[in-house]
N, C-alpha and C positions, 0 to 999 in steps of 0.2 A: 915791239914794245921794249922800252928801256928797262934796265935792272931796277931803277927807282920806281918806275910805273908798276912793275911786277910786284914789288914789295908792298905797294899801296893796296893791292887787291887782296881782300880778305876771303879766306876759305870759309864756306858756309858751315855753321855749327848745327848739327842735326837736332839737338835738343831745343833749338829755337823754333822748330817747325811743327806745324800741326797738319801738314799736307805733304805726303811723301813725293808726290809728283812735282810740287814746287821746289822741294829740297833738291831733287835730282836735276831739275832744270837749272837751278842756280849753280849746282855742282858742275854741270856741263859747261856753263858759261865761264865759271871760274877757271876750269882746266883749259879751255880754249884760249883764255886770256893769258895764261901763264905757261903753256906748253904747246909748241907748234906741232908736236907729234901726236897730240891727243885728238881723238875723233870718235864718232859713234862706233866705228869698226874696232878701234883700239879698246874701247870699253867692253864690247861684246867678247873680244878675245880674253880679257881678264875675267869675265863672268863665265867663260867656257861655253859661249853661245855660237851657233852657226849663223844666225841672222844678224846682219850688221846694223840694223835699225831698230832693234828691240827696245833700246833705251828711249829713242824718240817716240815710238808708239806708246810706251807707258807714260812718258811725260805729257804727251798730247791727249791722254785719256782714251786711247784706242785699244789698249791692252791692259789686262790686270796681271798681277803676279801671284803665284802660289807662295806659301810660306817658304818652301824650299828655294824657289826662285828669288824671293825677297832676300834670303840669306846670301845668295850668290851676288845679287846686285849690291848689297851692303859691303861685301868683301871687295868687289870691284871698285867701289867708291872709297876704299881705304879705311873703312870703319872697323873698329876692333872693340872687344870688351862690351861694356854697357852701351856704348854708342851703337854698336852693331845690333844688340838685342833691341834697343829702342827703335832703331830703323825698321826692324821686322814687325814690331808692334805698330809702328806708325803706318806701315803699308796696310795692315789689317784695319786700322781706324779709317784710313783714307778710302778703302774699298768697301767698307761696311754698308749694307743696303738697308737694313732695318734699324729702328731706333734702339732696340735691345742689343743688337750686335755692336752698334756704334758706342753705346754706353759701356758695354763690357770692354771694348777695346780702349776706350778713354780711361777706364779705371786702371788698366795695365800701364798706360802712359804715366799715370800719377805715381806709380811706384818709384820713378826715377827722380832722385834728388835734384839733378841738373834741370829737369823739366819743371819741377815745382818752383825752383828759384827764378826761372825766366818767366813763367806763366802764373805768377802769384795772383794777379787780378782775375784771370780766367777761372782759377780754382775757387776764389772767393765768390765770384759771380755764380758759379755752379752751386755752392753751398747756400747762397741766398735763395735760389729757386727750388732747392731740394726739400726744404722743410716748410710746411704751410704757415707756421706761426711766425716766421721771420718777416715776410712782407706785412703780415698782420700787425706785428709789433711796430713796424715803421709807421703804419697808418694810425695806430693807437697813440703815437706820440703827438698827433694833432690835437688830442683831447686836452682840455685845460688842466685836468687833474692828473695828467700823466706823471709817473714817477719812474726815474731810471733806476729802479730797484728790482732785483731779480725776483724776490718774494712777491712783491706787489704785482709785477707783470705776470708771473706764473699763475697767480690766482685769478687774473682777469681773462685769461685765455679760455675758450670754449671749444673742445674740452680742455681742462687745466693741463698745464705742462709742468715739468720739474723746474725748480729754481736754477739748477745747473744748465738746463736747456735755454732758459731765459737769459742767463748771463752770457752764454756763448753767442746767442743771437745779438745781444747788445754789443758785445765786443766786435762782432762781424759788421754790424751796421755802422759802428764808429770807424772801423778800419776802412770801409768803403766810402766814408764821409757822407753817408746817407742820414746820419744823425750828427748834429753839430751843437755845441754848447753856446747858448746866447749870452748876452751881457749880464743877465740875471742869474746865470749859472744853471739854467734849465736846458735839457736836451730836447731839441726840436728837429723835425725833418728838414733836410736840405734838398734843394732842387739839383740833385747830382745825377748826371747822365752816365750810366755805366756803359763802357764800351769794351768789347771783347772780339776775338776773332770770329769770323763767320762760320768757321768749321765747328765751333762748339756752341755758339750762340743759339742756333736752332735746336741743338741737343738739350740745352738748358731750358729753353722754352717748352719743349715737349715734356720734360720732367716736371716742370711747374704745372702744366695743364693736367697731367696725370694725377699729380698730388691733389689739386683742387677738385677734380672730378671725384676722386676718392672721398674727399670731405663732403661733397654733395650726396654721395651714396650713404655715408654715415648719418647725415642730417635726417634722412628719411626715417631712421629708427630712433635717433637720439633727441630730436627736437619736436616740440608740439607744432601742429599746423599753423598756429598763430605766429610762430617765429620763423617760418619758412614758406617758400612758394616755389614748388618744383612742378612745373607743368610742361607739356609738350604738345606739338601739333604735327600731324603728318599730312602733307599737301602735295598735289601734282602741279608742276610749273612748266612753262615753255623753256626752250633751250637757254634763252637769255635770263631766265628767272633766277638762276644762282647769283649772277652778278648783281641783279637788282636787290635781292634779299640781303646780300653782303653789304650793299650800300646802306640799306635801311638799318641793319644791325650796327654799322659803323656810326650812324647818326644817333642811335640809342646810346651807344657807349659814350659819345661826346656829351649827350644830355646828362648822363649819370655823373660824368666827371665835373660838369658845370654845377650840378646840384651839390656835389660834395664840396667843391671850392666855395660856393656861396653860403654853405652852412656855417653860421656864426659860432655855434657851440657843439661840435661833434662829441658824442658820448659813447658810441659803439662802432666797432668795425664789422662790416658785413662783406660777403663775397657774392658777386653776381656773375654767373656763368651764362654766356650766350653761345649756344652750340648749333651749328648748321652743318649737315653732311648729307650727301645723296644716299638713297636706298636702292636706286636702280641705275642702270647705265643708259645714256642717251641713245646709244646705238649698240645692239647686240654684237656687232662685228668688232667693237672696241674703238671705232673711229668716232671721236667726239668733236672733230673739227667742223 
């Protein structure tokens, strides 16, 4: 590689990453492209490791790192200060197995100003799914009498929210371009597709469903039967029954979306939760294939 070619290769910036394995994989490729002396063995020596292929095993997902080992890897990758601390937290986020652990690790990543600057849309996306009333306000904007006024919106929510919360929700929806001003000066929902990294998208979806399930629980006490319908059924199905039921529920969701689209004068926002989950294992040995 010529000097000009080496200069054109950019070193990976750890704050741009939401996956520690991907960062170290890119770091390895960058070092190989810019230094003939670099190798897995050379990295292991810097990290104080006897195994020459520990880096490769981690990048390939075959090994995990303890917090102490993550610190050594960060040092071997030349990270210092906040970049080193971020990398250790990034390893914890990458390796988290439960939703709660992943959410806790993600909150630690949000402490870093450099991360917030790069992942602004990811953070906004998470805020959109964190509060039940934000998606509801977007749907409320389909109503003809909708007013982009915090006091008006707050009073329409059930249960009511504070005007400050309504204003923050409005600001977020406008920032995400999910509400746009039309020629008449009215704020209307826009067909905006939010995109975010797969590492956090699943986390945001889980947070959203948890929030809405919580609203369903509250509705049992807060709403009269005429305003809610919360029922369930417990049934036995064959092995292929899960896939068939999921297909049926998918069809129901599409029908509900069509019904909402065809409604000429929407007046109220409702939440419909469709929940399907097994209560027994298909095979006591754990083999469900």
